[in-house]
C-alpha positions as CSV (number, residue, x, y, z in Angstrom):
1,M,10.6,-34.2,6.8
2,R,9.2,-30.7,7.8
3,K,12.5,-29.1,7.1
4,A,12.7,-30.5,3.6
5,V,9.1,-29.4,2.9
6,S,9.9,-25.9,4.2
7,I,13.0,-25.7,2.0
8,L,11.1,-26.8,-1.1
9,L,8.3,-24.3,-0.3
10,A,10.8,-21.5,0.1
11,I,12.6,-22.4,-3.1
12,G,9.2,-22.5,-4.9
13,I,8.2,-19.1,-3.6
14,I,11.6,-17.6,-4.6
15,V,11.3,-19.0,-8.1
16,I,7.8,-17.6,-8.5
17,L,9.0,-14.2,-7.3
18,L,12.0,-14.2,-9.6
19,V,9.8,-15.1,-12.6
20,G,7.4,-12.3,-11.7
21,V,10.2,-9.8,-11.4
22,N,11.6,-10.9,-14.8
23,E,8.3,-10.2,-16.4
24,L,8.2,-6.5,-15.2
25,P,8.7,-3.9,-17.9
26,K,12.3,-2.5,-18.2
27,F,13.0,0.6,-16.1
28,G,13.0,3.9,-17.9
29,R,11.3,3.0,-21.1
30,P,8.9,5.7,-22.4
31,H,6.0,3.3,-23.1
32,N,5.9,1.5,-19.8
33,P,2.5,1.3,-18.2
34,S,3.6,3.6,-15.4
35,D,4.3,6.4,-18.0
36,N,0.8,7.0,-19.3
37,Y,-1.5,9.9,-20.1
38,V,-2.7,10.4,-16.5
39,E,0.5,11.9,-15.2
40,H,0.7,14.2,-18.2
41,R,-2.8,15.4,-17.6
42,Y,-2.1,16.0,-13.9
43,V,0.9,18.1,-14.8
44,E,-0.7,20.0,-17.7
45,K,-4.2,20.7,-16.3
46,G,-3.8,20.1,-12.6
47,V,-3.8,23.7,-11.5
48,E,-6.7,24.5,-13.9
49,E,-8.9,21.6,-12.8
50,T,-8.2,21.6,-9.0
51,G,-7.3,25.2,-8.2
52,A,-4.4,23.9,-6.1
53,L,-1.1,25.6,-6.6
54,N,0.8,22.6,-5.3
55,I,0.4,19.7,-7.7
56,V,0.9,17.0,-5.0
57,T,-1.8,18.6,-2.9
58,G,-4.1,18.7,-5.9
59,I,-3.6,15.1,-6.8
60,I,-4.0,13.8,-3.2
61,L,-7.0,16.0,-2.2
62,D,-8.9,16.3,-5.5
63,Y,-8.0,13.6,-8.0
64,R,-7.5,10.8,-5.4
65,A,-9.6,12.1,-2.5
66,L,-11.7,8.9,-2.2
67,D,-8.6,6.7,-2.3
68,T,-6.9,8.8,0.3
69,F,-10.0,8.7,2.5
70,V,-10.2,4.9,2.3
71,E,-6.5,4.5,3.1
72,A,-7.0,6.7,6.2
73,T,-10.0,4.6,7.2
74,V,-8.0,1.4,6.9
75,L,-5.2,2.8,9.0
76,F,-7.6,4.1,11.6
77,T,-9.4,0.7,11.8
78,G,-6.1,-1.1,12.1
79,A,-4.9,1.2,14.9
80,M,-8.2,0.8,16.8
81,T,-8.1,-3.0,16.4
82,V,-4.6,-3.1,17.9
83,L,-5.7,-0.9,20.8
84,V,-8.7,-3.1,21.5
85,V,-6.6,-6.2,21.5
86,L,-3.9,-4.7,23.7
87,K,-6.6,-3.4,26.1
88,K,-8.2,-6.9,26.4
89,D,-4.7,-8.4,27.2
90,Q,-4.1,-5.7,29.8
91,D,-7.6,-6.3,31.4
92,E,-6.9,-10.1,31.5
93,M,-3.5,-9.5,33.2
94,D,-5.1,-7.2,35.7
95,R,-7.8,-9.8,36.6
96,R,-5.1,-12.5,37.0
97,K,-3.2,-10.3,39.5
98,K,-6.2,-9.9,41.7
């Protein structure tokens, strides 16, 4: 019974994902949502607005600085959580050995 439910659930998830992929805009079309005015502004006025000669650096450190900071914070928090969990496991193993 569990095997049948698992197979049906997997088929359902696959169907949902395939329908979602089918709804994505076609690749390379000029009016796709990913091809909007923001990227044109970055290229045309990036050096003028940020003062950075490297456009990638200007985008990451000036236009998207808060987003980059939050991503770094999430990564740091995740790494600290893993270290704390591993430390607790190591402490428990040391206590059991004594």
